[in-house]
CHARMM-style PDB file with segment names, atoms N, HN, CA, C and O in Angstrom:
ATOM      1  N   MET     1     -16.996-124.649 134.916  1.00  0.00      PROA
ATOM      2  CA  MET     1     -16.521-125.363 133.740  1.00  0.00      PROA
ATOM      3  C   MET     1     -17.377-126.599 133.447  1.00  0.00      PROA
ATOM      4  O   MET     1     -17.641-126.926 132.291  1.00  0.00      PROA
ATOM      5  N   ALA     2     -17.804-127.276 134.517  1.00  0.00      PROA
ATOM      6  HN  ALA     2     -17.589-127.010 135.456  1.00  0.00      PROA
ATOM      7  CA  ALA     2     -18.615-128.479 134.319  1.00  0.00      PROA
ATOM      8  C   ALA     2     -19.962-128.133 133.688  1.00  0.00      PROA
ATOM      9  O   ALA     2     -20.456-128.872 132.836  1.00  0.00      PROA
ATOM     10  N   ILE     3     -20.551-127.024 134.098  1.00  0.00      PROA
ATOM     11  HN  ILE     3     -20.149-126.425 134.790  1.00  0.00      PROA
ATOM     12  CA  ILE     3     -21.841-126.616 133.536  1.00  0.00      PROA
ATOM     13  C   ILE     3     -21.690-126.265 132.061  1.00  0.00      PROA
ATOM     14  O   ILE     3     -22.550-126.604 131.248  1.00  0.00      PROA
ATOM     15  N   ILE     4     -20.610-125.592 131.717  1.00  0.00      PROA
ATOM     16  HN  ILE     4     -19.911-125.317 132.377  1.00  0.00      PROA
ATOM     17  CA  ILE     4     -20.356-125.254 130.305  1.00  0.00      PROA
ATOM     18  C   ILE     4     -20.173-126.536 129.501  1.00  0.00      PROA
ATOM     19  O   ILE     4     -20.718-126.667 128.405  1.00  0.00      PROA
ATOM     20  N   TYR     5     -19.409-127.477 130.041  1.00  0.00      PROA
ATOM     21  HN  TYR     5     -18.966-127.370 130.931  1.00  0.00      PROA
ATOM     22  CA  TYR     5     -19.177-128.751 129.347  1.00  0.00      PROA
ATOM     23  C   TYR     5     -20.495-129.498 129.124  1.00  0.00      PROA
ATOM     24  O   TYR     5     -20.785-129.927 128.008  1.00  0.00      PROA
ATOM     25  N   LEU     6     -21.284-129.651 130.176  1.00  0.00      PROA
ATOM     26  HN  LEU     6     -21.048-129.303 131.083  1.00  0.00      PROA
ATOM     27  CA  LEU     6     -22.544-130.387 130.052  1.00  0.00      PROA
ATOM     28  C   LEU     6     -23.517-129.690 129.112  1.00  0.00      PROA
ATOM     29  O   LEU     6     -24.215-130.341 128.335  1.00  0.00      PROA
ATOM     30  N   GLY     7     -23.561-128.366 129.185  1.00  0.00      PROA
ATOM     31  HN  GLY     7     -22.994-127.837 129.816  1.00  0.00      PROA
ATOM     32  CA  GLY     7     -24.446-127.617 128.287  1.00  0.00      PROA
ATOM     33  C   GLY     7     -24.049-127.781 126.834  1.00  0.00      PROA
ATOM     34  O   GLY     7     -24.903-128.000 125.974  1.00  0.00      PROA
ATOM     35  N   THR     8     -22.744-127.676 126.551  1.00  0.00      PROA
ATOM     36  HN  THR     8     -22.051-127.499 127.249  1.00  0.00      PROA
ATOM     37  CA  THR     8     -22.288-127.844 125.173  1.00  0.00      PROA
ATOM     38  C   THR     8     -22.476-129.275 124.698  1.00  0.00      PROA
ATOM     39  O   THR     8     -22.843-129.506 123.546  1.00  0.00      PROA
ATOM     40  N   PHE     9     -22.228-130.232 125.579  1.00  0.00      PROA
ATOM     41  HN  PHE     9     -21.931-130.043 126.514  1.00  0.00      PROA
ATOM     42  CA  PHE     9     -22.443-131.627 125.219  1.00  0.00      PROA
ATOM     43  C   PHE     9     -23.911-131.869 124.864  1.00  0.00      PROA
ATOM     44  O   PHE     9     -24.209-132.532 123.871  1.00  0.00      PROA
ATOM     45  N   CYS    10     -24.814-131.338 125.665  1.00  0.00      PROA
ATOM     46  HN  CYS    10     -24.571-130.799 126.472  1.00  0.00      PROA
ATOM     47  CA  CYS    10     -26.253-131.507 125.424  1.00  0.00      PROA
ATOM     48  C   CYS    10     -26.660-130.901 124.084  1.00  0.00      PROA
ATOM     49  O   CYS    10     -27.350-131.545 123.294  1.00  0.00      PROA
ATOM     50  N   LEU    11     -26.241-129.677 123.829  1.00  0.00      PROA
ATOM     51  HN  LEU    11     -25.681-129.153 124.471  1.00  0.00      PROA
ATOM     52  CA  LEU    11     -26.589-129.009 122.564  1.00  0.00      PROA
ATOM     53  C   LEU    11     -25.973-129.721 121.362  1.00  0.00      PROA
ATOM     54  O   LEU    11     -26.647-129.958 120.360  1.00  0.00      PROA
ATOM     55  N   THR    12     -24.707-130.054 121.467  1.00  0.00      PROA
ATOM     56  HN  THR    12     -24.160-129.861 122.281  1.00  0.00      PROA
ATOM     57  CA  THR    12     -24.029-130.703 120.350  1.00  0.00      PROA
ATOM     58  C   THR    12     -24.640-132.064 120.040  1.00  0.00      PROA
ATOM     59  O   THR    12     -24.898-132.375 118.877  1.00  0.00      PROA
ATOM     60  N   SER    13     -24.872-132.873 121.059  1.00  0.00      PROA
ATOM     61  HN  SER    13     -24.662-132.620 122.004  1.00  0.00      PROA
ATOM     62  CA  SER    13     -25.449-134.197 120.805  1.00  0.00      PROA
ATOM     63  C   SER    13     -26.862-134.080 120.244  1.00  0.00      PROA
ATOM     64  O   SER    13     -27.258-134.891 119.406  1.00  0.00      PROA
ATOM     65  N   THR    14     -27.623-133.095 120.686  1.00  0.00      PROA
ATOM     66  HN  THR    14     -27.302-132.437 121.366  1.00  0.00      PROA
ATOM     67  CA  THR    14     -28.965-132.888 120.141  1.00  0.00      PROA
ATOM     68  C   THR    14     -28.908-132.533 118.662  1.00  0.00      PROA
ATOM     69  O   THR    14     -29.667-133.086 117.865  1.00  0.00      PROA
ATOM     70  N   PHE    15     -28.016-131.616 118.283  1.00  0.00      PROA
ATOM     71  HN  PHE    15     -27.399-131.168 118.930  1.00  0.00      PROA
ATOM     72  CA  PHE    15     -27.891-131.223 116.878  1.00  0.00      PROA
ATOM     73  C   PHE    15     -27.375-132.361 116.010  1.00  0.00      PROA
ATOM     74  O   PHE    15     -27.832-132.531 114.880  1.00  0.00      PROA
ATOM     75  N   VAL    16     -26.440-133.134 116.517  1.00  0.00      PROA
ATOM     76  HN  VAL    16     -26.068-132.996 117.436  1.00  0.00      PROA
ATOM     77  CA  VAL    16     -25.909-134.262 115.740  1.00  0.00      PROA
ATOM     78  C   VAL    16     -26.984-135.324 115.537  1.00  0.00      PROA
ATOM     79  O   VAL    16     -27.122-135.855 114.435  1.00  0.00      PROA
ATOM     80  N   MET    17     -27.749-135.641 116.581  1.00  0.00      PROA
ATOM     81  HN  MET    17     -27.638-135.209 117.476  1.00  0.00      PROA
ATOM     82  CA  MET    17     -28.831-136.626 116.441  1.00  0.00      PROA
ATOM     83  C   MET    17     -29.902-136.129 115.477  1.00  0.00      PROA
ATOM     84  O   MET    17     -30.423-136.904 114.675  1.00  0.00      PROA
ATOM     85  N   ALA    18     -30.232-134.846 115.550  1.00  0.00      PROA
ATOM     86  HN  ALA    18     -29.809-134.217 116.201  1.00  0.00      PROA
ATOM     87  CA  ALA    18     -31.230-134.286 114.630  1.00  0.00      PROA
ATOM     88  C   ALA    18     -30.718-134.334 113.195  1.00  0.00      PROA
ATOM     89  O   ALA    18     -31.474-134.652 112.277  1.00  0.00      PROA
ATOM     90  N   GLY    19     -29.448-134.022 112.997  1.00  0.00      PROA
ATOM     91  HN  GLY    19     -28.834-133.764 113.743  1.00  0.00      PROA
ATOM     92  CA  GLY    19     -28.868-134.088 111.653  1.00  0.00      PROA
ATOM     93  C   GLY    19     -28.859-135.499 111.104  1.00  0.00      PROA
ATOM     94  O   GLY    19     -29.187-135.721 109.939  1.00  0.00      PROA
ATOM     95  N   PHE    20     -28.486-136.451 111.939  1.00  0.00      PROA
ATOM     96  HN  PHE    20     -28.219-136.271 112.886  1.00  0.00      PROA
ATOM     97  CA  PHE    20     -28.484-137.847 111.492  1.00  0.00      PROA
ATOM     98  C   PHE    20     -29.893-138.322 111.172  1.00  0.00      PROA
ATOM     99  O   PHE    20     -30.104-139.010 110.173  1.00  0.00      PROA
ATOM    100  N   ALA    21     -30.856-137.962 112.008  1.00  0.00      PROA
ATOM    101  HN  ALA    21     -30.684-137.404 112.819  1.00  0.00      PROA
ATOM    102  CA  ALA    21     -32.244-138.370 111.763  1.00  0.00      PROA
ATOM    103  C   ALA    21     -32.768-137.757 110.464  1.00  0.00      PROA
ATOM    104  O   ALA    21     -33.485-138.415 109.710  1.00  0.00      PROA
ATOM    105  N   THR    22     -32.413-136.507 110.205  1.00  0.00      PROA
ATOM    106  HN  THR    22     -31.830-135.972 110.817  1.00  0.00      PROA
ATOM    107  CA  THR    22     -32.828-135.865 108.957  1.00  0.00      PROA
ATOM    108  C   THR    22     -32.201-136.555 107.757  1.00  0.00      PROA
ATOM    109  O   THR    22     -32.879-136.827 106.766  1.00  0.00      PROA
ATOM    110  N   PHE    23     -30.911-136.836 107.847  1.00  0.00      PROA
ATOM    111  HN  PHE    23     -30.360-136.614 108.652  1.00  0.00      PROA
ATOM    112  CA  PHE    23     -30.220-137.522 106.757  1.00  0.00      PROA
ATOM    113  C   PHE    23     -30.813-138.910 106.517  1.00  0.00      PROA
ATOM    114  O   PHE    23     -31.091-139.283 105.377  1.00  0.00      PROA
ATOM    115  N   TYR    24     -31.006-139.669 107.592  1.00  0.00      PROA
ATOM    116  HN  TYR    24     -30.781-139.366 108.518  1.00  0.00      PROA
ATOM    117  CA  TYR    24     -31.537-141.026 107.456  1.00  0.00      PROA
ATOM    118  C   TYR    24     -32.972-141.008 106.928  1.00  0.00      PROA
ATOM    119  O   TYR    24     -33.343-141.852 106.113  1.00  0.00      PROA
ATOM    120  N   GLY    25     -33.769-140.061 107.383  1.00  0.00      PROA
ATOM    121  HN  GLY    25     -33.468-139.375 108.045  1.00  0.00      PROA
ATOM    122  CA  GLY    25     -35.137-139.942 106.884  1.00  0.00      PROA
ATOM    123  C   GLY    25     -35.174-139.604 105.405  1.00  0.00      PROA
ATOM    124  O   GLY    25     -35.963-140.171 104.650  1.00  0.00      PROA
ATOM    125  N   SER    26     -34.312-138.673 104.992  1.00  0.00      PROA
ATOM    126  HN  SER    26     -33.670-138.212 105.606  1.00  0.00      PROA
ATOM    127  CA  SER    26     -34.254-138.310 103.573  1.00  0.00      PROA
ATOM    128  C   SER    26     -33.767-139.482 102.729  1.00  0.00      PROA
ATOM    129  O   SER    26     -34.304-139.741 101.652  1.00  0.00      PROA
ATOM    130  N   LEU    27     -32.753-140.188 103.217  1.00  0.00      PROA
ATOM    131  HN  LEU    27     -32.317-139.978 104.092  1.00  0.00      PROA
ATOM    132  CA  LEU    27     -32.237-141.348 102.491  1.00  0.00      PROA
ATOM    133  C   LEU    27     -33.299-142.444 102.379  1.00  0.00      PROA
ATOM    134  O   LEU    27     -33.459-143.052 101.321  1.00  0.00      PROA
ATOM    135  N   SER    28     -34.016-142.691 103.465  1.00  0.00      PROA
ATOM    136  HN  SER    28     -33.886-142.197 104.325  1.00  0.00      PROA
ATOM    137  CA  SER    28     -35.073-143.706 103.440  1.00  0.00      PROA
ATOM    138  C   SER    28     -36.191-143.309 102.482  1.00  0.00      PROA
ATOM    139  O   SER    28     -36.720-144.147 101.751  1.00  0.00      PROA
ATOM    140  N   ASP    29     -36.545-142.034 102.490  1.00  0.00      PROA
ATOM    141  HN  ASP    29     -36.116-141.353 103.084  1.00  0.00      PROA
ATOM    142  CA  ASP    29     -37.595-141.552 101.581  1.00  0.00      PROA
ATOM    143  C   ASP    29     -37.150-141.699 100.133  1.00  0.00      PROA
ATOM    144  O   ASP    29     -37.935-142.109  99.278  1.00  0.00      PROA
ATOM    145  N   TRP    30     -35.904-141.368  99.859  1.00  0.00      PROA
ATOM    146  HN  TRP    30     -35.266-141.035 100.554  1.00  0.00      PROA
ATOM    147  CA  TRP    30     -35.379-141.496  98.506  1.00  0.00      PROA
ATOM    148  C   TRP    30     -35.345-142.958  98.072  1.00  0.00      PROA
ATOM    149  O   TRP    30     -35.716-143.278  96.943  1.00  0.00      PROA
ATOM    150  N   MET    31     -34.899-143.855  98.970  1.00  0.00      PROA
ATOM    151  HN  MET    31     -34.597-143.594  99.888  1.00  0.00      PROA
ATOM    152  CA  MET    31     -34.838-145.277  98.637  1.00  0.00      PROA
ATOM    153  C   MET    31     -36.228-145.865  98.419  1.00  0.00      PROA
ATOM    154  O   MET    31     -36.397-146.804  97.641  1.00  0.00      PROA
ATOM    155  N   ALA    32     -37.216-145.311  99.109  1.00  0.00      PROA
ATOM    156  HN  ALA    32     -37.079-144.548  99.741  1.00  0.00      PROA
ATOM    157  CA  ALA    32     -38.572-145.829  98.976  1.00  0.00      PROA
ATOM    158  C   ALA    32     -39.280-145.267  97.747  1.00  0.00      PROA
ATOM    159  O   ALA    32     -40.403-145.677  97.450  1.00  0.00      PROA
ATOM    160  N   GLY    33     -38.668-144.364  97.044  1.00  0.00      PROA
ATOM    161  HN  GLY    33     -37.756-144.031  97.285  1.00  0.00      PROA
ATOM    162  CA  GLY    33     -39.256-143.864  95.812  1.00  0.00      PROA
ATOM    163  C   GLY    33     -39.786-142.451  95.912  1.00  0.00      PROA
ATOM    164  O   GLY    33     -40.526-142.012  95.032  1.00  0.00      PROA
ATOM    165  N   GLY    34     -39.435-141.737  96.942  1.00  0.00      PROA
ATOM    166  HN  GLY    34     -38.833-142.093  97.657  1.00  0.00      PROA
ATOM    167  CA  GLY    34     -39.884-140.349  97.063  1.00  0.00      PROA
ATOM    168  C   GLY    34     -41.352-140.247  97.415  1.00  0.00      PROA
ATOM    169  O   GLY    34     -41.997-141.246  97.734  1.00  0.00      PROA
ATOM    170  N   ARG    35     -41.864-139.061  97.356  1.00  0.00      PROA
ATOM    171  HN  ARG    35     -41.340-138.250  97.096  1.00  0.00      PROA
ATOM    172  CA  ARG    35     -43.250-138.804  97.756  1.00  0.00      PROA
ATOM    173  C   ARG    35     -44.261-139.275  96.717  1.00  0.00      PROA
ATOM    174  O   ARG    35     -45.414-139.549  97.050  1.00  0.00      PROA
ATOM    175  N   HSD    36     -43.835-139.368  95.462  1.00  0.00      PROA
ATOM    176  HN  HSD    36     -42.898-139.145  95.191  1.00  0.00      PROA
ATOM    177  CA  HSD    36     -44.796-139.694  94.410  1.00  0.00      PROA
ATOM    178  C   HSD    36     -44.759-141.149  93.981  1.00  0.00      PROA
ATOM    179  O   HSD    36     -45.727-141.649  93.407  1.00  0.00      PROA
ATOM    180  N   GLY    37     -43.663-141.833  94.250  1.00  0.00      PROA
ATOM    181  HN  GLY    37     -42.877-141.427  94.716  1.00  0.00      PROA
ATOM    182  CA  GLY    37     -43.522-143.188  93.744  1.00  0.00      PROA
ATOM    183  C   GLY    37     -43.568-144.252  94.828  1.00  0.00      PROA
ATOM    184  O   GLY    37     -42.787-145.202  94.779  1.00  0.00      PROA
ATOM    185  N   ARG    38     -44.451-144.124  95.798  1.00  0.00      PROA
ATOM    186  HN  ARG    38     -45.085-143.352  95.838  1.00  0.00      PROA
ATOM    187  CA  ARG    38     -44.528-145.118  96.875  1.00  0.00      PROA
ATOM    188  C   ARG    38     -44.870-146.481  96.290  1.00  0.00      PROA
ATOM    189  O   ARG    38     -45.771-146.612  95.461  1.00  0.00      PROA
ATOM    190  N   SER    39     -44.140-147.481  96.736  1.00  0.00      PROA
ATOM    191  HN  SER    39     -43.409-147.375  97.409  1.00  0.00      PROA
ATOM    192  CA  SER    39     -44.381-148.829  96.236  1.00  0.00      PROA
ATOM    193  C   SER    39     -44.020-149.820  97.329  1.00  0.00      PROA
ATOM    194  O   SER    39     -43.973-149.472  98.508  1.00  0.00      PROA
ATOM    195  N   SER    40     -43.768-151.045  96.930  1.00  0.00      PROA
ATOM    196  HN  SER    40     -43.807-151.329  95.972  1.00  0.00      PROA
ATOM    197  CA  SER    40     -43.413-152.066  97.909  1.00  0.00      PROA
ATOM    198  C   SER    40     -42.028-151.822  98.500  1.00  0.00      PROA
ATOM    199  O   SER    40     -41.658-152.431  99.503  1.00  0.00      PROA
ATOM    200  N   ARG    41     -41.261-150.921  97.869  1.00  0.00      PROA
ATOM    201  HN  ARG    41     -41.562-150.425  97.054  1.00  0.00      PROA
ATOM    202  CA  ARG    41     -39.945-150.597  98.425  1.00  0.00      PROA
ATOM    203  C   ARG    41     -40.068-149.931  99.785  1.00  0.00      PROA
ATOM    204  O   ARG    41     -39.142-150.003 100.594  1.00  0.00      PROA
ATOM    205  N   VAL    42     -41.202-149.280 100.050  1.00  0.00      PROA
ATOM    206  HN  VAL    42     -41.954-149.222  99.394  1.00  0.00      PROA
ATOM    207  CA  VAL    42     -41.415-148.658 101.361  1.00  0.00      PROA
ATOM    208  C   VAL    42     -41.334-149.721 102.442  1.00  0.00      PROA
ATOM    209  O   VAL    42     -40.677-149.522 103.464  1.00  0.00      PROA
ATOM    210  N   LEU    43     -41.989-150.835 102.225  1.00  0.00      PROA
ATOM    211  HN  LEU    43     -42.522-150.997 101.395  1.00  0.00      PROA
ATOM    212  CA  LEU    43     -41.972-151.931 103.189  1.00  0.00      PROA
ATOM    213  C   LEU    43     -40.557-152.474 103.360  1.00  0.00      PROA
ATOM    214  O   LEU    43     -40.135-152.767 104.479  1.00  0.00      PROA
ATOM    215  N   MET    44     -39.826-152.609 102.265  1.00  0.00      PROA
ATOM    216  HN  MET    44     -40.168-152.371 101.356  1.00  0.00      PROA
ATOM    217  CA  MET    44     -38.459-153.120 102.351  1.00  0.00      PROA
ATOM    218  C   MET    44     -37.573-152.176 103.166  1.00  0.00      PROA
ATOM    219  O   MET    44     -36.764-152.638 103.970  1.00  0.00      PROA
ATOM    220  N   VAL    45     -37.712-150.875 102.973  1.00  0.00      PROA
ATOM    221  HN  VAL    45     -38.370-150.499 102.320  1.00  0.00      PROA
ATOM    222  CA  VAL    45     -36.908-149.910 103.720  1.00  0.00      PROA
ATOM    223  C   VAL    45     -37.278-149.953 105.197  1.00  0.00      PROA
ATOM    224  O   VAL    45     -36.400-149.923 106.060  1.00  0.00      PROA
ATOM    225  N   GLU    46     -38.577-150.024 105.492  1.00  0.00      PROA
ATOM    226  HN  GLU    46     -39.290-150.048 104.791  1.00  0.00      PROA
ATOM    227  CA  GLU    46     -39.013-150.075 106.889  1.00  0.00      PROA
ATOM    228  C   GLU    46     -38.534-151.348 107.576  1.00  0.00      PROA
ATOM    229  O   GLU    46     -38.026-151.293 108.696  1.00  0.00      PROA
ATOM    230  N   VAL    47     -38.691-152.476 106.925  1.00  0.00      PROA
ATOM    231  HN  VAL    47     -39.104-152.520 106.016  1.00  0.00      PROA
ATOM    232  CA  VAL    47     -38.271-153.755 107.500  1.00  0.00      PROA
ATOM    233  C   VAL    47     -36.752-153.799 107.628  1.00  0.00      PROA
ATOM    234  O   VAL    47     -36.231-154.267 108.640  1.00  0.00      PROA
ATOM    235  N   GLY    48     -36.045-153.320 106.623  1.00  0.00      PROA
ATOM    236  HN  GLY    48     -36.469-152.939 105.801  1.00  0.00      PROA
ATOM    237  CA  GLY    48     -34.583-153.290 106.677  1.00  0.00      PROA
ATOM    238  C   GLY    48     -34.076-152.425 107.822  1.00  0.00      PROA
ATOM    239  O   GLY    48     -33.148-152.811 108.533  1.00  0.00      PROA
ATOM    240  N   SER    49     -34.680-151.266 107.999  1.00  0.00      PROA
ATOM    241  HN  SER    49     -35.434-150.953 107.422  1.00  0.00      PROA
ATOM    242  CA  SER    49     -34.281-150.379 109.097  1.00  0.00      PROA
ATOM    243  C   SER    49     -34.563-151.020 110.447  1.00  0.00      PROA
ATOM    244  O   SER    49     -33.748-150.939 111.366  1.00  0.00      PROA
ATOM    245  N   SER    50     -35.706-151.647 110.556  1.00  0.00      PROA
ATOM    246  HN  SER    50     -36.368-151.713 109.809  1.00  0.00      PROA
ATOM    247  CA  SER    50     -36.065-152.296 111.815  1.00  0.00      PROA
ATOM    248  C   SER    50     -35.122-153.440 112.134  1.00  0.00      PROA
ATOM    249  O   SER    50     -34.687-153.582 113.277  1.00  0.00      PROA
ATOM    250  N   LEU    51     -34.798-154.258 111.142  1.00  0.00      PROA
ATOM    251  HN  LEU    51     -35.151-154.142 110.213  1.00  0.00      PROA
ATOM    252  CA  LEU    51     -33.888-155.375 111.362  1.00  0.00      PROA
ATOM    253  C   LEU    51     -32.485-154.901 111.729  1.00  0.00      PROA
ATOM    254  O   LEU    51     -31.827-155.491 112.586  1.00  0.00      PROA
ATOM    255  N   LEU    52     -32.032-153.831 111.076  1.00  0.00      PROA
ATOM    256  HN  LEU    52     -32.567-153.352 110.380  1.00  0.00      PROA
ATOM    257  CA  LEU    52     -30.722-153.287 111.408  1.00  0.00      PROA
ATOM    258  C   LEU    52     -30.693-152.789 112.849  1.00  0.00      PROA
ATOM    259  O   LEU    52     -29.730-153.036 113.575  1.00  0.00      PROA
ATOM    260  N   SER    53     -31.737-152.096 113.260  1.00  0.00      PROA
ATOM    261  HN  SER    53     -32.520-151.896 112.670  1.00  0.00      PROA
ATOM    262  CA  SER    53     -31.813-151.605 114.643  1.00  0.00      PROA
ATOM    263  C   SER    53     -31.833-152.758 115.632  1.00  0.00      PROA
ATOM    264  O   SER    53     -31.173-152.706 116.669  1.00  0.00      PROA
ATOM    265  N   LEU    54     -32.590-153.797 115.311  1.00  0.00      PROA
ATOM    266  HN  LEU    54     -33.126-153.840 114.468  1.00  0.00      PROA
ATOM    267  CA  LEU    54     -32.653-154.968 116.180  1.00  0.00      PROA
ATOM    268  C   LEU    54     -31.297-155.652 116.288  1.00  0.00      PROA
ATOM    269  O   LEU    54     -30.885-156.045 117.379  1.00  0.00      PROA
ATOM    270  N   CYS    55     -30.603-155.795 115.169  1.00  0.00      PROA
ATOM    271  HN  CYS    55     -30.938-155.476 114.282  1.00  0.00      PROA
ATOM    272  CA  CYS    55     -29.283-156.432 115.183  1.00  0.00      PROA
ATOM    273  C   CYS    55     -28.299-155.628 116.023  1.00  0.00      PROA
ATOM    274  O   CYS    55     -27.545-156.201 116.809  1.00  0.00      PROA
ATOM    275  N   VAL    56     -28.299-154.315 115.868  1.00  0.00      PROA
ATOM    276  HN  VAL    56     -28.912-153.849 115.229  1.00  0.00      PROA
ATOM    277  CA  VAL    56     -27.397-153.480 116.664  1.00  0.00      PROA
ATOM    278  C   VAL    56     -27.709-153.642 118.150  1.00  0.00      PROA
ATOM    279  O   VAL    56     -26.791-153.754 118.963  1.00  0.00      PROA
ATOM    280  N   GLY    57     -28.981-153.657 118.511  1.00  0.00      PROA
ATOM    281  HN  GLY    57     -29.726-153.566 117.850  1.00  0.00      PROA
ATOM    282  CA  GLY    57     -29.363-153.819 119.911  1.00  0.00      PROA
ATOM    283  C   GLY    57     -28.949-155.162 120.477  1.00  0.00      PROA
ATOM    284  O   GLY    57     -28.455-155.234 121.603  1.00  0.00      PROA
ATOM    285  N   VAL    58     -29.141-156.223 119.719  1.00  0.00      PROA
ATOM    286  HN  VAL    58     -29.542-156.165 118.805  1.00  0.00      PROA
ATOM    287  CA  VAL    58     -28.774-157.562 120.184  1.00  0.00      PROA
ATOM    288  C   VAL    58     -27.260-157.678 120.337  1.00  0.00      PROA
ATOM    289  O   VAL    58     -26.772-158.213 121.333  1.00  0.00      PROA
ATOM    290  N   ILE    59     -26.519-157.176 119.352  1.00  0.00      PROA
ATOM    291  HN  ILE    59     -26.915-156.741 118.543  1.00  0.00      PROA
ATOM    292  CA  ILE    59     -25.056-157.217 119.439  1.00  0.00      PROA
ATOM    293  C   ILE    59     -24.578-156.430 120.652  1.00  0.00      PROA
ATOM    294  O   ILE    59     -23.684-156.874 121.372  1.00  0.00      PROA
ATOM    295  N   TRP    60     -25.178-155.252 120.880  1.00  0.00      PROA
ATOM    296  HN  TRP    60     -25.904-154.891 120.295  1.00  0.00      PROA
ATOM    297  CA  TRP    60     -24.808-154.416 122.019  1.00  0.00      PROA
ATOM    298  C   TRP    60     -25.033-155.173 123.335  1.00  0.00      PROA
ATOM    299  O   TRP    60     -24.167-155.174 124.210  1.00  0.00      PROA
ATOM    300  N   LEU    61     -26.199-155.816 123.471  1.00  0.00      PROA
ATOM    301  HN  LEU    61     -26.903-155.815 122.761  1.00  0.00      PROA
ATOM    302  CA  LEU    61     -26.504-156.543 124.700  1.00  0.00      PROA
ATOM    303  C   LEU    61     -25.594-157.753 124.893  1.00  0.00      PROA
ATOM    304  O   LEU    61     -25.169-158.037 126.012  1.00  0.00      PROA
ATOM    305  N   VAL    62     -25.295-158.461 123.813  1.00  0.00      PROA
ATOM    306  HN  VAL    62     -25.640-158.229 122.904  1.00  0.00      PROA
ATOM    307  CA  VAL    62     -24.418-159.623 123.916  1.00  0.00      PROA
ATOM    308  C   VAL    62     -23.008-159.187 124.332  1.00  0.00      PROA
ATOM    309  O   VAL    62     -22.400-159.798 125.212  1.00  0.00      PROA
ATOM    310  N   LEU    63     -22.494-158.130 123.698  1.00  0.00      PROA
ATOM    311  HN  LEU    63     -22.988-157.634 122.983  1.00  0.00      PROA
ATOM    312  CA  LEU    63     -21.170-157.639 124.071  1.00  0.00      PROA
ATOM    313  C   LEU    63     -21.142-157.173 125.520  1.00  0.00      PROA
ATOM    314  O   LEU    63     -20.149-157.374 126.219  1.00  0.00      PROA
ATOM    315  N   LEU    64     -22.216-156.559 125.968  1.00  0.00      PROA
ATOM    316  HN  LEU    64     -23.022-156.396 125.400  1.00  0.00      PROA
ATOM    317  CA  LEU    64     -22.301-156.112 127.353  1.00  0.00      PROA
ATOM    318  C   LEU    64     -22.341-157.304 128.309  1.00  0.00      PROA
ATOM    319  O   LEU    64     -21.712-157.277 129.367  1.00  0.00      PROA
ATOM    320  N   ALA    65     -23.078-158.345 127.936  1.00  0.00      PROA
ATOM    321  HN  ALA    65     -23.589-158.367 127.077  1.00  0.00      PROA
ATOM    322  CA  ALA    65     -23.225-159.520 128.797  1.00  0.00      PROA
ATOM    323  C   ALA    65     -21.914-160.300 128.949  1.00  0.00      PROA
ATOM    324  O   ALA    65     -21.625-160.833 130.020  1.00  0.00      PROA
ATOM    325  N   VAL    66     -21.132-160.361 127.882  1.00  0.00      PROA
ATOM    326  HN  VAL    66     -21.367-159.927 127.012  1.00  0.00      PROA
ATOM    327  CA  VAL    66     -19.872-161.100 127.950  1.00  0.00      PROA
ATOM    328  C   VAL    66     -18.706-160.216 128.390  1.00  0.00      PROA
ATOM    329  O   VAL    66     -17.580-160.698 128.509  1.00  0.00      PROA
ATOM    330  N   GLY    67     -18.959-158.955 128.630  1.00  0.00      PROA
ATOM    331  HN  GLY    67     -19.874-158.564 128.533  1.00  0.00      PROA
ATOM    332  CA  GLY    67     -17.926-158.053 129.118  1.00  0.00      PROA
ATOM    333  C   GLY    67     -16.943-157.566 128.071  1.00  0.00      PROA
ATOM    334  O   GLY    67     -15.832-157.163 128.413  1.00  0.00      PROA
ATOM    335  N   LYS    68     -17.324-157.593 126.813  1.00  0.00      PROA
ATOM    336  HN  LYS    68     -18.227-157.920 126.535  1.00  0.00      PROA
ATOM    337  CA  LYS    68     -16.422-157.184 125.722  1.00  0.00      PROA
ATOM    338  C   LYS    68     -16.807-155.834 125.101  1.00  0.00      PROA
ATOM    339  O   LYS    68     -16.181-155.399 124.134  1.00  0.00      PROA
ATOM    340  N   LEU    69     -17.814-155.182 125.640  1.00  0.00      PROA
ATOM    341  HN  LEU    69     -18.323-155.536 126.425  1.00  0.00      PROA
ATOM    342  CA  LEU    69     -18.289-153.930 125.040  1.00  0.00      PROA
ATOM    343  C   LEU    69     -17.199-152.863 125.042  1.00  0.00      PROA
ATOM    344  O   LEU    69     -17.039-152.141 124.058  1.00  0.00      PROA
ATOM    345  N   ASP    70     -16.445-152.758 126.143  1.00  0.00      PROA
ATOM    346  HN  ASP    70     -16.574-153.345 126.942  1.00  0.00      PROA
ATOM    347  CA  ASP    70     -15.399-151.744 126.216  1.00  0.00      PROA
ATOM    348  C   ASP    70     -14.236-152.031 125.283  1.00  0.00      PROA
ATOM    349  O   ASP    70     -13.533-151.109 124.871  1.00  0.00      PROA
ATOM    350  N   GLU    71     -14.022-153.289 124.945  1.00  0.00      PROA
ATOM    351  HN  GLU    71     -14.593-154.038 125.280  1.00  0.00      PROA
ATOM    352  CA  GLU    71     -12.954-153.627 123.999  1.00  0.00      PROA
ATOM    353  C   GLU    71     -13.351-153.269 122.578  1.00  0.00      PROA
ATOM    354  O   GLU    71     -12.518-152.809 121.797  1.00  0.00      PROA
ATOM    355  N   VAL    72     -14.620-153.477 122.236  1.00  0.00      PROA
ATOM    356  HN  VAL    72     -15.296-153.851 122.871  1.00  0.00      PROA
ATOM    357  CA  VAL    72     -15.081-153.214 120.873  1.00  0.00      PROA
ATOM    358  C   VAL    72     -15.319-151.723 120.672  1.00  0.00      PROA
ATOM    359  O   VAL    72     -14.982-151.177 119.622  1.00  0.00      PROA
ATOM    360  N   PHE    73     -15.899-151.060 121.673  1.00  0.00      PROA
ATOM    361  HN  PHE    73     -16.173-151.503 122.526  1.00  0.00      PROA
ATOM    362  CA  PHE    73     -16.179-149.622 121.604  1.00  0.00      PROA
ATOM    363  C   PHE    73     -15.449-148.907 122.733  1.00  0.00      PROA
ATOM    364  O   PHE    73     -16.047-148.611 123.767  1.00  0.00      PROA
ATOM    365  N   PRO    74     -14.152-148.625 122.541  1.00  0.00      PROA
ATOM    366  CA  PRO    74     -13.366-148.001 123.628  1.00  0.00      PROA
ATOM    367  C   PRO    74     -13.777-146.570 123.921  1.00  0.00      PROA
ATOM    368  OT1 PRO    74     -13.203-145.932 124.804  1.00  0.00      PROA
TER     369      PRO     74
END
């Protein structure tokens, strides 16, 4: 049973991450103007995504350091 659980967990999480990455990539491409309309919006989308990722990482580490991570994300 444990092998079935771990195998399904691995496959499911892989498909969900791939789906999210595809969705986020398509959304970012659309926000940046598609394949034909590249402009300065590309930089804004890249910088915005990077800042969001950095903020999530910092918040995660701070919550972990103060021992509140399990309260916020049960």
